[in-house]
N, C-alpha and C positions, 0 to 999 in steps of 0.2 A: 504493500500500500504506500509506504513512504517513498519508495523508489519511483512509483508512478507520479506521486505528488511532486517529487524533486524534478522529474523530467518535464512535467506540465507547468510548474510554477517557479520553483527556485532556480532552475537551470536558465530560465529566461530573464531572471532578475540580475541586477548588478550584485556581485558577491557580497560586498560590504553591506548593502541595503538588506539583502537576504539574511545576513548574519544578525543585524539589528532587529529584524522582524522576528526571527526565531528566538533570539535572546529575550525579547519582550514577552513572547508567549510563555517561555519557561518561567520567567519572573512572575507573570500574572497567575499562572497555575499554582506556583509555590506559595502564593499569598492566601489561597482559599483552603481552609483547614481540612474539610472532608475530602475535597478533590485531591489535594496533594497526598493525603494518606492513601487514597485508592491508587493513585498513579505510582507511588513508591512501592506499594504492595505488588503491582504488576511488573514494574520495570526494574526494581531493585531487590530481587530475591537474595536471601542470605544463605550461604553455604558454610556451615561450621568448619568444614575441612579447608576452606580457603582463608580462614582467619590468619592474619599476618602480623608479625611483630617486626618493626623496622625503625631505626633511628630512635629507639627507646619508646616507640609509640605502638599502640595496638589499633589495628584497622580491621574492617570487615573483610577485606580482601586486598590483593596486590595491585588492582587496576585503578588508575587515577586519571584525572584530566590534566593534560599538560598546560603550561602557561601559554597565554595568548588568547584564549577564548574569553575568559572573564578578567579583563585587565584591571578593573577597578573594584573588585570584591563586591559586585552588585548582585550576583546570583549564586552564591555559594550553596544555599539550601536548595535552589532549583536544580543545580547539577548533582547534588547528593540525592535528590529525589529521583533523578534519572539513573542512579546506580553507581556513580563514581565513588570509589572507596576513599580517595583523597582528591582534593581540589587545589591546584596550584594557581594562585592568582598572580596577575602582573603580565608583563614586566612593568614595575613601578619605578619611577625616577624621582629624584629629590624635588625637582621642579615640575609643575604641570606643563605638558606640551601637547600640541595638536597632532604631532606626527608629520609624516611626509605628505605632500600634495596628493590629492586623489586624481586619478584612479590608481589604487595601490594594492588591490587584492584581486587575484585572477585564478580561475579554475582551469586545470588541465583535465577535463572530464575523462578523456580516453585513458589517461594515466592514473586516475583517481588521486590526483595531486593538486597542490595549491602553490602559487607563487605569491609572496607578499613582500611589500616594502613599506609596511605600516609605520615604522620609525618610532616605536615605543610611545604611541599616542595614549595618554593616561592623565588622570586628574592630579597626579603628584602625590608624594608620600604623606604629606600632612592630611590631605582630604581622605586618602584611603585608610590611614590610621584611624581617623575619626569614625569612618564608616565601620571598620572592624570593631572598634571599641563599643559602638552602639548596637552591634548585631545581637539580635535575640535569637539564639540558635534553635532551629526547628528540628533538623536532622543532625545527629552526631556524625561529624566527619572530620578528617584531618585536613588542616588548612596550611598549605605551604605558601610562602610569600617570596616571589621572584623579583630581585631588584637589579636595576641597570643604571647606566650613566646618562645623565641629562645631556642632550645633544650639544647645547651651547657651552657646556663646561669643557675647557681644554683638557687634554690627556694628563697634563701635569697636575691638575687639580681633581683628577678622577677619584682618588682615594677618599678625599674629604667629602665628595659628593655621595659616594656609597655609604660612608659613615653616617651622614645626615639621615639617609633613608633607614639605615639600620637602627639608629637611635629612636626613630619615630615608630618603626614597625615591628621590631623584635618582640616586644611584649605581647603582640597580637598574633604571632606566628607560631605554629607547631614546629615548623622548620623554615629556615631561610636559604635562599638560593642566590648566589652571585652569578649573574648572567654576563659573561664576557664574550659571548659567541654569536650574537645576532649580527648579520651582515648589513643591517640597515641603519646603524649609527656609525658615522665615519670614525675610523680609528679604534673602534671598540675591540675588535679582534686582536689588536696589538697587545691588549692586556692579558691574552692567553700565554704570552711568553713568560717563562718561569720567573725571570728577573723582575717583571712587572707584577706578576700574579702573587708572588710571595708577600710583598708588603701590603698588597690590597687585601688578601685573605686574612693576614695577621691583624690588620687594622679593623676589619669587620668583626672578626672573632672577639677582639678586645672590646669593641663597642657594644656588641651583644651581651657580653659578660657583665659589663658595668651597668648596662641599662636594665637587664633582667637578672636579679640576684637570687630569686627563689628557685630557679631551675636552669638547666643548661639548654639553650636553644640550639638544636642541631644545625650545622652549616654545611651546605653543599655548593659545588661549582658546576655550572653547565657548560659543556665544551662543544665545539663544532666538529662535524664529520670530516671537514676538510683539513684537519691537522695531519701532518705527516706522522707516520708510525712512531718515530723517535720522539716527537713532541707529545704524543699520547702517553708514551712511557714516562716522559719528564713530568707531566701533570700528575700521573699516577704516583710517582715517587714523591712529589711535593705534597700531595694530599696525605700520604702516610706520614711524611716528616712533620707536617703541621698538625697532625691529629684531626684532620678534616673528617666529617661524618659521612660524606658521600660525594659521588660524582654522577651527574646526569648526562647520559650519552644517547642521543646527541640532539643538537639544535638543527636548524635547516641548513641546506647546502647552497653554495653559490655555483656549484658545478652544473653543467647542462649536458656535457658529453659523457658517454660511458654509462648512462643511466637507462638506456634502452627505451627512451621516450617514444610513445606512439603518436603524440601530437606533432604535427608537421614542424620542422625546424624553423621555417619562416615565421610561424605563429609564435613560437617560443621566443625567437629573436625580437619580434615586434613588441612583446611584453616588456622586455628589457630587464633591468637589474632587479634583484630581490632574492629572498631565500626560498628555496624549493623544499616543500615537505610532502609527505604522503608516500604512497607505495614505492616510487622509484628510489627512495632513500633507504629502503629496507636492508639491502645487502651491506652497504657501508656502515650503517649504524650498528648492525649486528657484529661486524668485524671489529669495530672500535670497542664495543661492549665486551666481547670475548677477550680482546687483547688486554683490556683493563683488568678483567677478572684474573687472567693468567698472571698479571703483575702484582695485584693487591690481595687476591684471594678473599678471605672473609674479614679482612681487617677493617674495611670500610664498606658502606652500603652502596650498591650500584643501582641506578634507575635506568631502565631501558626505554627509549622512546625514539621514534622515527620509522615510519612505515608500518606501524602496528595496525592491522586491520581485523584480524580474526583471533579466536582463542588459540589456534595453532601458532600464530605469530607470537602471542603473549607467552605461550608455553616454551617456544624456542628461545625467547629472551631469558626466561627463568633458567632454563638448562644452560644457557651461555654464561649466566652469572648475575642476573638481575633479581634482586629481592622485590623490587617494585617495578611496575610497568606503567607507562603512560601513553595516551593517545590524544589526538585532536583532529587531524585532517580527515580521518576515516569517519568521524562523527558527522561531518558535513554530508557524506555520501550514504552513510548507513542509517542515520536518523535515531529516534528515541529508543528503539529496541536494541541498540548496539551493545550497551553494557550487559543487558540480560543475556544476549547470545554469548558474549565473551565469558561471563561468569559460569553459565551453564556448561559451556564447552570446556572451560578449565577444570571444572569439577569432574567431568567425564574423563578428561585426559589424565588427571591425577589418579582417579580410580583405576584406570587401565595401566598405570605405570608401576614400576617396581618400588616406588617411593611412598613411604607412609605419610609424609607431610610435604607441603610445598617447600619448607625450609630444607628438607633433605634433597630436593631436586635442584636447588639453586647451585648453578655452576657445574652440575654433573657432567654435561657434555664437554665443557672446557677442560675439566680435570681429566677426563678420559683421553682427550686429544694430547694433553701435555704429559701424560703419565709415561 
């Protein structure tokens, strides 16, 4: 039904307008007590065997919403209602910013992919912090907060910019993510270099610790799939050195070649710059994830994202080393029953596997390859 609706309605709409329309519907349903309870009962079935512990947190399952969909923490309960086990909001910057000029979001329908150059459009960390503080939780879910650099802030002042957002948001976050991997903020990816990343992560860790004294806020970093293998290793080693809690692998890619795109090359070229997400990212994201797990093992939590469409994709990420799995682009194409299908499929795959728990399955395929 949704796919027919997508073909007849959403496919014909500007992607950003369609996003705002769907986002509004989700928020509206989540405001109606009886209706939201019914929707959650249908779309968010709970499987005891999928319960997950990660980052010192207990979750209903391993499958969450990646950053980018709910930039301003406006629909956390709506996304939990749809079945996401954790919701990562953002990316949030210290200063409010409109993002890049429109048109800035594009579908590659034949590839089940998106290209975006949104540019961290968001209300700013002060407004988002206020919204999170005022939130009256309806559905219990884990909330991650993804922070990035304000576009107008020069690279030399990036650390202070991230610290400002950390000081405002850490108290409201179940976990924090430092995003240094979006291709849509000039110079941002330079911060992935270890020499830049070490002082940045150290400063954010210190800011979180002095801001929130009653608990330790887990800190993760999100990296790009376009990093060379040796740079992936360097980030992994740095994460262990600094006692980081996790790595999210991966963000969108700036690559266009070698992805097996079905969309005509001239169409892709006409779209221009931006990060590509969705199914074509699957192979490289999985490679990065497996490489990270081979390097860090169980010392830190890995989150697999990029090209996750099905329960089989999520299971493959878990076997490669991911304790948590995230998705976003496939939600656009799969619709509101997506989480239900992923959860039911994961429960079936676990039951048919030799592993007693999801935790036992984490990294099993990578360990077998490297044994």
